[in-house]
PAROVO-316063 format. One record per residue: x, y, z of N, C-alpha, C in turn; residue in three letters; residue number from 1. Coordinates in pm, 1 decimal, always signed. Each point is the difference from the previous one (the first is absolute). Last residue first. Layout:
<sites>
n.x=X, n.y=Y, n.z=Z, ca.x=X, ca.y=Y, ca.z=Z, c.x=X, c.y=Y, c.z=Z, resn=ALA, resi=NUM
...
</sites>
This chain:
<sites>
n.x=-16311.2, n.y=-12121.3, n.z=-5176.1, ca.x=-144.4, ca.y=-27.1, ca.z=+1.7, c.x=-36.0, c.y=-84.9, c.z=-110.4, resn=GLN, resi=101
n.x=+446.7, n.y=+138.4, n.z=+45.7, ca.x=-37.3, ca.y=-82.1, ca.z=+112.6, c.x=-146.4, c.y=-33.0, c.z=-0.3, resn=ARG, resi=100
n.x=+165.4, n.y=+293.9, n.z=-326.7, ca.x=+52.8, ca.y=-134.7, ca.z=-22.5, c.x=-33.2, c.y=-95.7, c.z=+109.9, resn=ALA, resi=99
n.x=-101.9, n.y=+457.3, n.z=+36.1, ca.x=-91.4, ca.y=-66.5, ca.z=-95.2, c.x=+45.4, c.y=-144.1, c.z=-22.6, resn=ARG, resi=98
n.x=+277.0, n.y=+267.7, n.z=+267.2, ca.x=-126.9, ca.y=-25.3, ca.z=+71.6, c.x=-95.3, c.y=-70.3, c.z=-90.5, resn=GLU, resi=97
n.x=+407.7, n.y=+136.0, n.z=-182.8, ca.x=+18.1, ca.y=-112.0, ca.z=+92.7, c.x=-128.4, c.y=-34.1, c.z=+72.0, resn=GLN, resi=96
n.x=-4.5, n.y=+376.0, n.z=-277.3, ca.x=+14.9, ca.y=-122.2, ca.z=-79.8, c.x=+14.2, c.y=-121.2, c.z=+90.3, resn=LYS, resi=95
n.x=-4.6, n.y=+421.8, n.z=+210.6, ca.x=-130.7, ca.y=-32.9, ca.z=-52.2, c.x=+0.0, c.y=-129.3, c.z=-82.9, resn=GLN, resi=94
n.x=+408.9, n.y=+171.2, n.z=+154.6, ca.x=-78.6, ca.y=-52.8, ca.z=+110.8, c.x=-139.4, c.y=-42.5, c.z=-47.2, resn=LEU, resi=93
n.x=+279.3, n.y=+207.5, n.z=-311.7, ca.x=+48.4, ca.y=-131.2, ca.z=+32.2, c.x=-80.8, c.y=-63.6, c.z=+109.7, resn=LYS, resi=92
n.x=-95.6, n.y=+451.1, n.z=-111.0, ca.x=-48.1, ca.y=-96.7, ca.z=-106.8, c.x=+47.9, c.y=-144.7, c.z=+29.8, resn=GLN, resi=91
n.x=+149.2, n.y=+341.5, n.z=+287.7, ca.x=-141.7, ca.y=-24.2, ca.z=+20.7, c.x=-51.0, c.y=-102.0, c.z=-103.5, resn=LEU, resi=90
n.x=+443.0, n.y=+150.7, n.z=-42.3, ca.x=-14.2, ca.y=-85.1, ca.z=+115.0, c.x=-146.4, c.y=-40.7, c.z=+21.4, resn=GLN, resi=89
n.x=+90.4, n.y=+317.7, n.z=-330.4, ca.x=+44.4, ca.y=-134.1, ca.z=-44.2, c.x=-16.1, c.y=-97.9, c.z=+112.0, resn=ASN, resi=88
n.x=-89.9, n.y=+449.1, n.z=+101.1, ca.x=-102.4, ca.y=-56.6, ca.z=-88.6, c.x=+35.5, c.y=-136.3, c.z=-48.0, resn=ALA, resi=87
n.x=+319.6, n.y=+234.1, n.z=+249.7, ca.x=-112.7, ca.y=-38.9, ca.z=+84.5, c.x=-110.4, c.y=-65.2, c.z=-81.7, resn=GLN, resi=86
n.x=+359.7, n.y=+182.2, n.z=-234.0, ca.x=+41.8, ca.y=-120.0, ca.z=+70.5, c.x=-110.1, c.y=-52.3, c.z=+84.1, resn=HIS, resi=85
n.x=-67.7, n.y=+407.1, n.z=-214.8, ca.x=-2.7, ca.y=-112.5, ca.z=-99.2, c.x=+38.2, c.y=-129.1, c.z=+71.0, resn=ALA, resi=84
n.x=+27.8, n.y=+388.9, n.z=+257.7, ca.x=-138.1, ca.y=-33.6, ca.z=-27.0, c.x=-10.6, c.y=-118.2, c.z=-100.2, resn=GLN, resi=83
n.x=+427.8, n.y=+170.7, n.z=+97.2, ca.x=-56.2, ca.y=-66.5, ca.z=+117.6, c.x=-146.8, c.y=-43.1, c.z=-32.1, resn=ARG, resi=82
n.x=+209.1, n.y=+263.8, n.z=-323.9, ca.x=+62.7, ca.y=-134.0, ca.z=-0.2, c.x=-52.3, c.y=-79.6, c.z=+119.4, resn=SER, resi=81
n.x=-128.4, n.y=+448.0, n.z=-31.4, ca.x=-68.4, ca.y=-80.8, ca.z=-102.4, c.x=+50.8, c.y=-138.8, c.z=-4.2, resn=MET, resi=80
n.x=+219.6, n.y=+295.2, n.z=+287.8, ca.x=-142.1, ca.y=-16.8, ca.z=+47.5, c.x=-73.8, c.y=-92.6, c.z=-101.9, resn=ARG, resi=79
n.x=+429.9, n.y=+147.3, n.z=-117.3, ca.x=+7.6, ca.y=-99.9, ca.z=+108.7, c.x=-144.0, c.y=-30.7, c.z=+44.7, resn=LYS, resi=78
n.x=+36.0, n.y=+344.6, n.z=-313.8, ca.x=+31.6, ca.y=-127.7, ca.z=-61.9, c.x=+5.9, c.y=-111.7, c.z=+106.1, resn=MET, resi=77
n.x=-57.0, n.y=+437.8, n.z=+154.3, ca.x=-122.5, ca.y=-42.6, ca.z=-72.2, c.x=+23.0, c.y=-142.8, c.z=-64.5, resn=GLU, resi=76
n.x=+368.3, n.y=+219.2, n.z=+202.5, ca.x=-96.5, ca.y=-45.3, ca.z=+99.7, c.x=-126.2, c.y=-55.4, c.z=-62.1, resn=ARG, resi=75
n.x=+314.1, n.y=+198.0, n.z=-286.6, ca.x=+58.9, ca.y=-125.3, ca.z=+57.2, c.x=-99.1, c.y=-58.1, c.z=+100.8, resn=ARG, resi=74
n.x=-99.7, n.y=+419.2, n.z=-177.5, ca.x=-19.4, ca.y=-100.0, ca.z=-102.3, c.x=+44.9, c.y=-137.6, c.z=+53.4, resn=HIS, resi=73
n.x=+77.7, n.y=+377.5, n.z=+265.0, ca.x=-139.9, ca.y=-29.8, ca.z=-1.4, c.x=-28.0, c.y=-113.4, c.z=-101.0, resn=THR, resi=72
n.x=+434.9, n.y=+163.1, n.z=+14.8, ca.x=-32.9, ca.y=-72.2, ca.z=+129.0, c.x=-145.7, c.y=-41.5, c.z=-1.5, resn=ASP, resi=71
n.x=+146.1, n.y=+266.8, n.z=-352.5, ca.x=+50.9, ca.y=-134.1, ca.z=-13.8, c.x=-30.2, c.y=-81.6, c.z=+124.4, resn=GLN, resi=70
n.x=-120.6, n.y=+450.8, n.z=+4.7, ca.x=-81.0, ca.y=-74.0, ca.z=-94.4, c.x=+47.7, c.y=-142.5, c.z=-18.2, resn=GLN, resi=69
n.x=+261.5, n.y=+287.3, n.z=+259.0, ca.x=-122.7, ca.y=-29.3, ca.z=+72.8, c.x=-94.3, c.y=-80.7, c.z=-90.9, resn=GLU, resi=68
n.x=+392.9, n.y=+161.3, n.z=-185.4, ca.x=+31.7, ca.y=-110.9, ca.z=+91.0, c.x=-127.1, c.y=-43.3, c.z=+76.3, resn=MET, resi=67
n.x=-31.8, n.y=+379.4, n.z=-279.4, ca.x=+19.2, ca.y=-120.7, ca.z=-84.3, c.x=+27.2, c.y=-120.0, c.z=+92.5, resn=GLN, resi=66
n.x=-28.2, n.y=+419.1, n.z=+205.3, ca.x=-130.8, ca.y=-42.0, ca.z=-49.2, c.x=+10.8, c.y=-124.9, c.z=-82.7, resn=GLU, resi=65
n.x=+402.7, n.y=+196.0, n.z=+145.4, ca.x=-78.1, ca.y=-49.8, ca.z=+112.5, c.x=-137.6, c.y=-56.2, c.z=-43.9, resn=ARG, resi=64
n.x=+259.6, n.y=+218.7, n.z=-325.1, ca.x=+63.4, ca.y=-123.4, ca.z=+33.1, c.x=-79.0, c.y=-65.6, c.z=+115.9, resn=LEU, resi=63
n.x=-120.1, n.y=+432.7, n.z=-121.8, ca.x=-39.0, ca.y=-96.2, ca.z=-103.8, c.x=+52.3, c.y=-139.9, c.z=+29.3, resn=GLN, resi=62
n.x=+137.7, n.y=+350.3, n.z=+281.3, ca.x=-145.9, ca.y=-29.1, ca.z=+18.9, c.x=-42.5, c.y=-105.2, c.z=-97.3, resn=ARG, resi=61
n.x=+432.7, n.y=+162.6, n.z=-50.5, ca.x=-7.4, ca.y=-86.8, ca.z=+124.8, c.x=-148.6, c.y=-40.6, c.z=+21.6, resn=GLN, resi=60
n.x=+86.5, n.y=+307.6, n.z=-348.3, ca.x=+48.8, ca.y=-134.4, ca.z=-37.0, c.x=-9.4, c.y=-96.9, c.z=+119.8, resn=LEU, resi=59
n.x=-110.5, n.y=+450.7, n.z=+79.1, ca.x=-98.9, ca.y=-58.3, ca.z=-91.9, c.x=+43.1, c.y=-141.8, c.z=-35.2, resn=CYS, resi=58
n.x=+298.9, n.y=+256.5, n.z=+246.0, ca.x=-110.1, ca.y=-32.1, ca.z=+79.5, c.x=-110.9, c.y=-77.8, c.z=-84.7, resn=GLU, resi=57
n.x=+367.5, n.y=+182.7, n.z=-226.7, ca.x=+43.3, ca.y=-119.1, ca.z=+85.0, c.x=-112.8, c.y=-45.8, c.z=+85.5, resn=GLU, resi=56
n.x=-63.6, n.y=+392.7, n.z=-242.8, ca.x=+3.2, ca.y=-108.6, ca.z=-93.2, c.x=+34.5, c.y=-129.5, c.z=+75.2, resn=ASN, resi=55
n.x=+12.1, n.y=+398.6, n.z=+233.8, ca.x=-135.0, ca.y=-37.8, ca.z=-23.1, c.x=-6.7, c.y=-119.7, c.z=-93.2, resn=LEU, resi=54
n.x=+424.4, n.y=+180.4, n.z=+88.2, ca.x=-57.3, ca.y=-53.7, ca.z=+119.5, c.x=-141.0, c.y=-52.0, c.z=-21.0, resn=ARG, resi=53
n.x=+213.9, n.y=+232.0, n.z=-352.8, ca.x=+57.0, ca.y=-134.5, ca.z=+17.1, c.x=-58.7, c.y=-68.4, c.z=+125.9, resn=GLN, resi=52
n.x=-118.1, n.y=+444.7, n.z=-79.9, ca.x=-60.4, ca.y=-83.7, ca.z=-101.4, c.x=+54.4, c.y=-147.0, c.z=+14.6, resn=ARG, resi=51
n.x=+185.9, n.y=+324.7, n.z=+277.7, ca.x=-134.7, ca.y=-23.2, ca.z=+37.1, c.x=-70.9, c.y=-93.8, c.z=-103.3, resn=GLU, resi=50
n.x=+436.7, n.y=+149.2, n.z=-99.0, ca.x=+1.3, ca.y=-93.1, ca.z=+116.5, c.x=-143.7, c.y=-38.9, c.z=+44.3, resn=GLU, resi=49
n.x=+34.9, n.y=+326.4, n.z=-330.8, ca.x=+44.7, ca.y=-122.4, ca.z=-58.0, c.x=+2.1, c.y=-108.4, c.z=+116.7, resn=GLU, resi=48
n.x=-77.8, n.y=+443.6, n.z=+120.9, ca.x=-117.8, ca.y=-54.2, ca.z=-68.1, c.x=+32.0, c.y=-138.2, c.z=-60.1, resn=GLN, resi=47
n.x=+350.9, n.y=+234.8, n.z=+203.9, ca.x=-104.0, ca.y=-38.0, ca.z=+100.6, c.x=-119.8, c.y=-61.6, c.z=-66.4, resn=ARG, resi=46
n.x=+326.4, n.y=+176.8, n.z=-281.3, ca.x=+50.8, ca.y=-123.6, ca.z=+67.8, c.x=-101.2, c.y=-46.5, c.z=+99.9, resn=GLN, resi=45
n.x=-81.2, n.y=+410.1, n.z=-206.6, ca.x=-17.5, ca.y=-106.6, ca.z=-98.0, c.x=+39.8, c.y=-132.3, c.z=+59.3, resn=ARG, resi=44
n.x=+75.2, n.y=+379.9, n.z=+254.5, ca.x=-143.4, ca.y=-27.3, ca.z=-8.2, c.x=-27.3, c.y=-115.4, c.z=-98.9, resn=GLU, resi=43
n.x=+437.7, n.y=+161.2, n.z=+27.2, ca.x=-32.5, ca.y=-70.4, ca.z=+126.2, c.x=-148.7, c.y=-33.2, c.z=+4.3, resn=GLU, resi=42
n.x=+150.8, n.y=+261.4, n.z=-358.6, ca.x=+50.5, ca.y=-134.9, ca.z=-12.6, c.x=-29.2, c.y=-84.3, c.z=+126.2, resn=GLU, resi=41
n.x=-118.7, n.y=+457.0, n.z=-4.7, ca.x=-80.5, ca.y=-80.2, ca.z=-96.4, c.x=+43.6, c.y=-143.3, c.z=-10.5, resn=GLN, resi=40
n.x=+256.0, n.y=+295.7, n.z=+260.6, ca.x=-132.5, ca.y=-26.4, ca.z=+61.0, c.x=-89.5, c.y=-86.1, c.z=-89.2, resn=GLU, resi=39
n.x=+405.4, n.y=+156.9, n.z=-177.6, ca.x=+24.4, ca.y=-105.7, ca.z=+98.6, c.x=-127.7, c.y=-36.4, c.z=+71.4, resn=GLN, resi=38
n.x=-18.9, n.y=+358.1, n.z=-297.9, ca.x=+21.3, ca.y=-125.1, ca.z=-70.1, c.x=+20.7, c.y=-113.8, c.z=+91.2, resn=LEU, resi=37
n.x=-24.8, n.y=+427.0, n.z=+185.1, ca.x=-129.8, ca.y=-38.2, ca.z=-50.0, c.x=+9.8, c.y=-134.7, c.z=-72.4, resn=GLN, resi=36
n.x=+397.2, n.y=+196.5, n.z=+151.0, ca.x=-80.5, ca.y=-43.4, ca.z=+116.1, c.x=-128.6, c.y=-52.0, c.z=-47.1, resn=ALA, resi=35
n.x=+263.5, n.y=+202.9, n.z=-329.1, ca.x=+59.2, ca.y=-128.2, ca.z=+44.9, c.x=-79.8, c.y=-56.7, c.z=+115.6, resn=LEU, resi=34
n.x=-118.2, n.y=+428.8, n.z=-133.3, ca.x=-36.3, ca.y=-94.3, ca.z=-105.5, c.x=+51.9, c.y=-140.6, c.z=+39.1, resn=LYS, resi=33
n.x=+131.0, n.y=+354.4, n.z=+267.2, ca.x=-138.5, ca.y=-24.0, ca.z=+23.4, c.x=-49.8, c.y=-107.4, c.z=-100.5, resn=ARG, resi=32
n.x=+439.7, n.y=+159.0, n.z=-46.2, ca.x=-14.3, ca.y=-85.7, ca.z=+116.0, c.x=-144.3, c.y=-37.4, c.z=+26.6, resn=GLN, resi=31
n.x=+82.9, n.y=+302.4, n.z=-352.8, ca.x=+59.1, ca.y=-135.8, ca.z=-28.8, c.x=-16.6, c.y=-94.0, c.z=+116.9, resn=HIS, resi=30
n.x=-110.3, n.y=+444.9, n.z=+62.9, ca.x=-100.2, ca.y=-60.9, ca.z=-88.5, c.x=+41.8, c.y=-140.6, c.z=-27.9, resn=GLN, resi=29
n.x=+308.9, n.y=+258.5, n.z=+231.7, ca.x=-116.0, ca.y=-33.3, ca.z=+85.1, c.x=-102.1, c.y=-72.9, c.z=-79.1, resn=GLN, resi=28
n.x=+361.1, n.y=+163.2, n.z=-236.9, ca.x=+48.0, ca.y=-110.0, ca.z=+83.7, c.x=-116.6, c.y=-44.3, c.z=+87.9, resn=GLU, resi=27
n.x=-61.7, n.y=+383.9, n.z=-250.1, ca.x=+1.0, ca.y=-118.7, ca.z=-87.7, c.x=+35.7, c.y=-123.6, c.z=+77.5, resn=ARG, resi=26
n.x=+19.3, n.y=+409.9, n.z=+219.7, ca.x=-137.2, ca.y=-35.2, ca.z=-29.2, c.x=-4.6, c.y=-127.1, c.z=-82.0, resn=LYS, resi=25
n.x=+421.4, n.y=+180.5, n.z=+79.6, ca.x=-56.1, ca.y=-51.7, ca.z=+123.3, c.x=-145.0, c.y=-45.3, c.z=-17.9, resn=GLY, resi=24
n.x=+218.0, n.y=+224.0, n.z=-352.3, ca.x=+59.6, ca.y=-136.8, ca.z=+15.7, c.x=-62.2, c.y=-64.2, c.z=+123.1, resn=GLN, resi=23
n.x=-112.2, n.y=+446.0, n.z=-70.2, ca.x=-69.4, ca.y=-89.9, ca.z=-102.0, c.x=+53.5, c.y=-138.3, c.z=+16.8, resn=ILE, resi=22
n.x=+200.0, n.y=+320.2, n.z=+270.9, ca.x=-138.6, ca.y=-22.3, ca.z=+39.6, c.x=-70.9, c.y=-95.6, c.z=-95.4, resn=GLN, resi=21
n.x=+435.0, n.y=+136.7, n.z=-106.8, ca.x=+0.2, ca.y=-91.7, ca.z=+114.1, c.x=-142.1, c.y=-32.1, c.z=+46.2, resn=SER, resi=20
n.x=+53.1, n.y=+329.1, n.z=-333.1, ca.x=+30.0, ca.y=-129.2, ca.z=-53.6, c.x=+0.6, c.y=-111.0, c.z=+115.6, resn=PHE, resi=19
n.x=-43.2, n.y=+445.7, n.z=+128.0, ca.x=-120.9, ca.y=-43.5, ca.z=-70.7, c.x=+20.3, c.y=-140.6, c.z=-58.6, resn=ARG, resi=18
n.x=+368.1, n.y=+205.9, n.z=+201.3, ca.x=-100.2, ca.y=-35.0, ca.z=+100.9, c.x=-126.5, c.y=-56.1, c.z=-66.4, resn=GLU, resi=17
n.x=+333.9, n.y=+162.4, n.z=-281.5, ca.x=+45.7, ca.y=-123.6, ca.z=+64.4, c.x=-99.6, c.y=-44.7, c.z=+104.0, resn=ILE, resi=16
n.x=-74.0, n.y=+414.8, n.z=-209.8, ca.x=-19.2, ca.y=-110.6, ca.z=-96.3, c.x=+36.5, c.y=-135.8, c.z=+64.2, resn=LEU, resi=15
n.x=+86.7, n.y=+396.9, n.z=+246.0, ca.x=-142.4, ca.y=-31.2, ca.z=-8.5, c.x=-32.5, c.y=-117.1, c.z=-91.3, resn=LEU, resi=14
n.x=+441.1, n.y=+154.6, n.z=+22.2, ca.x=-32.4, ca.y=-66.8, ca.z=+126.8, c.x=-150.4, c.y=-33.6, c.z=+0.2, resn=LYS, resi=13
n.x=+161.5, n.y=+249.4, n.z=-360.3, ca.x=+52.8, ca.y=-138.6, ca.z=-7.6, c.x=-39.6, c.y=-78.6, c.z=+126.5, resn=LYS, resi=12
n.x=-107.6, n.y=+452.6, n.z=-12.7, ca.x=-85.3, ca.y=-72.6, ca.z=-93.1, c.x=+46.4, c.y=-148.2, c.z=-9.0, resn=GLN, resi=11
n.x=+271.9, n.y=+287.1, n.z=+249.9, ca.x=-125.1, ca.y=-16.5, ca.z=+69.2, c.x=-95.3, c.y=-85.3, c.z=-89.8, resn=HIS, resi=10
n.x=+402.0, n.y=+135.6, n.z=-186.4, ca.x=+29.0, ca.y=-101.9, ca.z=+104.9, c.x=-128.4, c.y=-33.5, c.z=+73.8, resn=GLN, resi=9
n.x=-18.1, n.y=+346.7, n.z=-310.0, ca.x=+15.7, ca.y=-122.7, ca.z=-67.9, c.x=+21.6, c.y=-120.0, c.z=+97.6, resn=ARG, resi=8
n.x=-6.1, n.y=+435.4, n.z=+173.1, ca.x=-135.2, ca.y=-33.4, ca.z=-52.1, c.x=+3.7, c.y=-136.5, c.z=-70.2, resn=HIS, resi=7
n.x=+400.7, n.y=+187.5, n.z=+142.4, ca.x=-77.3, ca.y=-47.0, ca.z=+119.5, c.x=-135.3, c.y=-49.1, c.z=-45.5, resn=ARG, resi=6
n.x=+258.9, n.y=+194.4, n.z=-329.8, ca.x=+59.6, ca.y=-128.0, ca.z=+36.5, c.x=-77.1, c.y=-59.1, c.z=+124.7, resn=ALA, resi=5
n.x=-103.4, n.y=+436.9, n.z=-138.5, ca.x=-49.9, ca.y=-95.7, ca.z=-100.0, c.x=+50.2, c.y=-142.2, c.z=+32.9, resn=GLU, resi=4
n.x=+156.9, n.y=+351.0, n.z=+260.9, ca.x=-140.1, ca.y=-21.3, ca.z=+28.3, c.x=-57.8, c.y=-100.5, c.z=-96.9, resn=GLN, resi=3
n.x=+429.9, n.y=+142.6, n.z=-74.9, ca.x=+0.0, ca.y=-84.8, ca.z=+122.4, c.x=-143.2, c.y=-32.9, c.z=+39.7, resn=GLU, resi=2
n.x=+50.9, n.y=+297.6, n.z=-352.7, ca.x=+48.5, ca.y=-138.2, ca.z=-43.6, c.x=-0.1, c.y=-90.7, c.z=+117.7, resn=GLU, resi=1
</sites>
């Protein structure tokens, strides 16, 4: 009977150890899964930040190009205005010259 009690006690001890091992493994798996999820979230955030950075660069480039086009257009309009003014001046001078002759 005493031997049987010791045997039961030993079996109980083994079961508790086994249960603890299983719990420990589950906890490790859980921690690994949490770490993996955290890594995935950090990677997702990095990708999102990179996407936003690239988008911002693209918008800045488009804005710069648009401003350059406007500047070019403005310079072209000024040049054409000067040419028209010079042509008008030339016509006036030619008219005056003909009138004198």
